[in-house]
ZAMARGU-4260 file (C-alpha; in steps of 0.2 Angstrom, whole numbers, plus 5000, padded with zeros to 4 digits):
<rodrens>
0) 4919/4891/5081 | 4925/4891/5065 | 4943/4891/5059 | 4954/4908/5053 | 4954/4901/5034
5) 4934/4898/5035 | 4933/4914/5040 | 4941/4923/5031 | 4934/4917/5014 | 4916/4921/5020
10) 4921/4938/5022 | 4929/4938/5004 | 4913/4931/4998 | 4904/4945/5007 | 4915/4958/4998
15) 4913/4963/4979 | 4922/4975/4969 | 4914/4991/4969 | 4910/5003/4955 | 4923/5011/4941
20) 4923/5029/4940 | 4934/5040/4930 | 4945/5052/4939 | 4958/5066/4933 | 4976/5057/4938
25) 4978/5072/4951 | 4964/5066/4961 | 4970/5046/4958 | 4981/5044/4971 | 4978/5028/4982
30) 4965/5022/4970 | 4968/5005/4960 | 4966/5006/4942 | 4950/4997/4936 | 4956/4994/4919
35) 4972/4992/4911 | 4979/5006/4904 | 4992/5011/4889 | 5005/5023/4888 | 5001/5036/4874
40) 5020/5041/4869 | 5036/5033/4870 | 5047/5038/4884 | 5060/5047/4881 | 5051/5050/4865
45) 5070/5054/4856 | 5088/5049/4861 | 5092/5061/4875 | 5107/5067/4884 | 5111/5061/4901
50) 5125/5072/4907 | 5130/5092/4902 | 5141/5090/4890 | 5149/5089/4871 | 5140/5077/4859
55) 5151/5069/4846 | 5153/5055/4836 | 5161/5040/4847 | 5173/5034/4830 | 5181/5051/4831
60) 5188/5048/4849 | 5199/5036/4841 | 5208/5050/4829 | 5204/5067/4836 | 5207/5075/4855
65) 5200/5090/4849 | 5181/5095/4841 | 5176/5110/4834 | 5160/5116/4842 | 5147/5120/4830
70) 5130/5123/4840 | 5121/5118/4856 | 5106/5108/4861 | 5095/5111/4876 | 5082/5103/4884
75) 5067/5109/4873 | 5077/5115/4860 | 5089/5104/4850 | 5102/5106/4837 | 5092/5105/4819
80) 5109/5100/4808 | 5120/5085/4807 | 5139/5082/4814 | 5151/5079/4803 | 5169/5071/4806
85) 5178/5082/4820 | 5162/5092/4825 | 5154/5093/4842 | 5138/5102/4851 | 5136/5109/4867
90) 5122/5098/4874 | 5112/5098/4892 | 5104/5086/4900 | 5087/5081/4891 | 5092/5088/4876
95) 5090/5079/4860 | 5106/5070/4854 | 5110/5078/4838 | 5109/5069/4821 | 5126/5059/4818
100) 5130/5059/4837 | 5131/5043/4847 | 5141/5049/4862 | 5142/5062/4876 | 5157/5067/4884
105) 5155/5075/4901 | 5160/5093/4902 | 5173/5088/4917 | 5182/5078/4903 | 5183/5095/4891
110) 5194/5110/4889 | 5185/5122/4880 | 5195/5135/4870 | 5183/5147/4861 | 5174/5135/4846
115) 5186/5123/4850 | 5186/5108/4865 | 5200/5096/4870 | 5196/5079/4878 | 5206/5078/4891
120) 5201/5061/4897 | 5209/5048/4884 | 5198/5037/4890 | 5181/5048/4894 | 5166/5039/4902
125) 5150/5036/4891 | 5140/5034/4881 | 5128/5046/4893 | 5113/5045/4881 | 5097/5038/4887
130) 5089/5029/4871 | 5073/5032/4865 | 5061/5020/4871 | 5072/5017/4886 | 5059/5020/4901
135) 5042/5014/4890 | 5036/5013/4873 | 5020/5020/4866 | 5006/5005/4871 | 5014/4999/4885
140) 5002/4994/4898 | 4999/4996/4917 | 4987/4981/4921 | 4970/4984/4931 | 4972/4982/4949
145) 4989/4991/4951 | 4987/5004/4966 | 4989/5020/4960 | 5006/5026/4972 | 5015/5043/4970
150) 5027/5035/4958 | 5014/5025/4949 | 5005/5044/4946 | 5021/5051/4941 | 5024/5036/4927
155) 5005/5037/4920 | 5007/5055/4919 | 5026/5054/4908 | 5013/5041/4899 | 5001/5056/4895
160) 4988/5049/4902 | 4975/5062/4910 | 4961/5052/4917 | 4961/5033/4924 | 4948/5022/4927
165) 4948/5018/4944 | 4936/5009/4957 | 4926/5019/4968 | 4933/5021/4986 | 4926/5011/4998
170) 4917/5019/5012 | 4917/5012/5029 | 4905/5014/5044 | 4912/5014/5061 | 4902/5011/5077
175) 4912/5008/5093 | 4899/5003/5106 | 4899/5003/5125 | 4892/5013/5140 | 4912/5014/5147
180) 4919/5023/5132 | 4921/5043/5129 | 4930/5052/5116 | 4947/5059/5117 | 4948/5075/5125
185) 4932/5071/5139 | 4935/5066/5155 | 4931/5049/5158 | 4921/5045/5173 | 4927/5032/5187
190) 4921/5017/5176 | 4926/5024/5160 | 4940/5023/5147 | 4945/5032/5132 | 4938/5025/5115
195) 4954/5021/5103 | 4948/5005/5093 | 4938/5017/5081 | 4951/5031/5080 | 4966/5017/5077
200) 4953/5007/5063 | 4949/5025/5055 | 4965/5028/5053 | 4971/5010/5045 | 4957/5011/5034
205) 4959/5028/5027 | 4979/5023/5023 | 4971/5008/5015 | 4960/5022/5003 | 4945/5022/5010
210) 4933/5034/5014 | 4929/5033/5034 | 4913/5039/5044 | 4918/5039/5061 | 4899/5036/5069
215) 4895/5044/5086 | 4898/5030/5100 | 4883/5018/5103 | 4877/5014/5120 | 4873/4999/5126
220) 4855/5001/5123 | 4845/4993/5105 | 4839/5012/5103 | 4855/5019/5103 | 4862/5006/5094
225) 4849/5006/5080 | 4851/5026/5080 | 4869/5025/5074 | 4868/5010/5063 | 4856/5020/5055
230) 4868/5034/5052 | 4878/5018/5043 | 4867/5018/5031 | 4876/5016/5012 | 4892/5012/5019
235) 4900/4996/5008 | 4904/4989/5025 | 4899/4992/5042 | 4911/4988/5056 | 4904/4988/5074
240) 4919/4987/5088 | 4912/4978/5105 | 4897/4972/5111 | 4898/4954/5100 | 4901/4944/5112
245) 4888/4935/5123 | 4887/4944/5139 | 4871/4952/5147 | 4877/4971/5140 | 4883/4963/5123
250) 4869/4967/5112 | 4876/4970/5095 | 4869/4952/5089 | 4851/4954/5094 | 4852/4970/5085
255) 4857/4969/5068 | 4847/4953/5066 | 4833/4963/5071 | 4840/4976/5057 | 4839/4961/5044
260) 4858/4954/5045 | 4861/4939/5036 | 4874/4929/5046 | 4890/4920/5039 | 4899/4917/5055
265) 4899/4921/5072 | 4917/4916/5083 | 4933/4911/5076 | 4946/4899/5082 | 4960/4914/5084
270) 4968/4924/5098 | 4967/4938/5099 | 4950/4940/5090 | 4938/4926/5095 | 4921/4935/5095
275) 4921/4940/5078 | 4905/4939/5067 | 4901/4944/5050 | 4888/4945/5038 | 4875/4956/5026
280) 4864/4967/5031 | 4855/4976/5015 | 4868/4981/5002 | 4882/4982/5017 | 4894/4971/5023
285) 4893/4970/5043 | 4909/4966/5052 | 4906/4963/5070 | 4926/4964/5079 | 4931/4961/5097
290) 4932/4975/5110 | 4948/4974/5115 | 4959/4986/5105 | 4973/4973/5100 | 4960/4961/5096
295) 4949/4973/5083 | 4968/4979/5075 | 4973/4962/5073 | 4957/4957/5066 | 4957/4971/5052
300) 4973/4967/5048 | 4969/4946/5045 | 4952/4950/5038 | 4947/4968/5033 | 4963/4971/5022
305) 4960/4958/5011 | 4941/4961/5010 | 4946/4981/5005 | 4958/4974/4994 | 4942/4964/4985
310) 4930/4980/4985 | 4945/4990/4975 | 4947/4975/4962 | 4960/4966/4968 | 4959/4947/4966
315) 4950/4938/4984 | 4965/4932/4992 | 4972/4930/5011 | 4986/4945/5015 | 5002/4940/5009
320) 5013/4930/5022 | 5032/4930/5024 | 5044/4919/5033 | 5059/4924/5045 | 5069/4913/5059
325) 5062/4914/5075 | 5072/4922/5088 | 5068/4914/5103 | 5061/4898/5109 | 5041/4897/5111
330) 5029/4884/5119 | 5017/4872/5110 | 5002/4883/5105 | 4983/4878/5110 | 4967/4875/5100
335) 4966/4892/5093 | 4977/4900/5079 | 4988/4913/5090 | 4993/4930/5079 | 5005/4937/5092
340) 5014/4954/5090 | 5030/4954/5087 | 5046/4964/5080 | 5054/4960/5063 | 5073/4963/5063
345) 5086/4960/5046 | 5105/4962/5050 | 5107/4962/5031 | 5110/4944/5030 | 5096/4936/5040
350) 5078/4943/5045 | 5073/4936/5061 | 5057/4938/5072 | 5054/4941/5091 | 5038/4937/5099
355) 5032/4951/5112 | 5033/4945/5129 | 5016/4952/5134 | 5003/4946/5124 | 4988/4953/5132
360) 4974/4959/5119 | 4973/4976/5128 | 4990/4982/5126 | 4992/4995/5113 | 5009/5000/5119
365) 5014/4982/5114 | 5005/4984/5098 | 5014/5000/5093 | 5031/4992/5095 | 5027/4976/5084
370) 5029/4977/5066 | 5021/4958/5062 | 5009/4947/5067 | 5018/4931/5071 | 5008/4917/5066
375) 5006/4900/5077 | 4993/4888/5070 | 4983/4879/5080 | 4990/4865/5090 | 5007/4871/5083
380) 5020/4862/5091 | 5035/4870/5103 | 5047/4879/5092 | 5065/4883/5094 | 5074/4898/5090
385) 5082/4898/5072 | 5066/4889/5065 | 5058/4896/5051 | 5038/4904/5054 | 5026/4913/5046
390) 5022/4932/5048 | 5010/4946/5043 | 5018/4961/5041 | 5009/4976/5050 | 5016/4992/5040
395) 5002/5003/5044
</rodrens>
């Protein structure tokens, strides 16, 4: 049985960045940039009005309260002339600021009579101008490894980048195992339960930007498992759920060994999640998760999220931990690292974390009320409320 850190190191070593493909920006949401890209233009490309109002020379405000309107500037159609002393141009948000102007008085501070405006506020707000290049300049870089969120897609579009080099989407095949499982919507027999792990994991992996193959449930016999594993061929990662322990009906280890698995490790000193295995089968990474639903989800957050990030082009690293103040006393931890389901709360000044009272690895209802995993190291001493502890956010 190895430590969490050793197990994660093995899994990260098994993962590798996937191939690069060029995608239209419209299709690139959720992907990770494989190469650094550069803005093809400056934004804004010219000094632009930030408000509807009147463009004029700020120096004139000290001498004049009335200005002659000599034209108009709108978004997409600027004013071609140059302002002289005592002149102004009606301007709208996003329009280029006319030559000679360096100040925009908002329309609420102006009274207009024909072609003459009077400044009603003696100290109008300003300058209400967005400088050229205020957002970014031509050549501004967006680094490789950046995940393309909706905001990032908008930024790249404004940089006039129509196509981006990204890592191929990781393909994950999920194989739930067990005679006791039926799919949601079916009627369980007297000794059966409804499969939930595979659907929960599929949702998590898809949220991380993966393509997920949700395969049929493999029964507790070698032929069934071999058949379903055959359907997983070509996946970048095969994730089996359940059947990896040492009971009479836990056959995953024997079958994947027969199929050529190069085993990296089996069993981790953690709870929940002790019966975890990983290795390489052909070109695919294979990870065998525990069958208890909370155990499988916890292991996915601790081990598989970082491995998926590597496939997407990120550096190999553990999931980033955060700290909070413990909201209750906790007893001494034992010889396995404990990833406790917990809730983060923030009152605006202090972030606290409270572990759930029930930590049974079969209780999905507790997991749904948790937004963090409170990390208790091996043999961690008893902790009093108010002590600083580490946690992993589980926000997906």
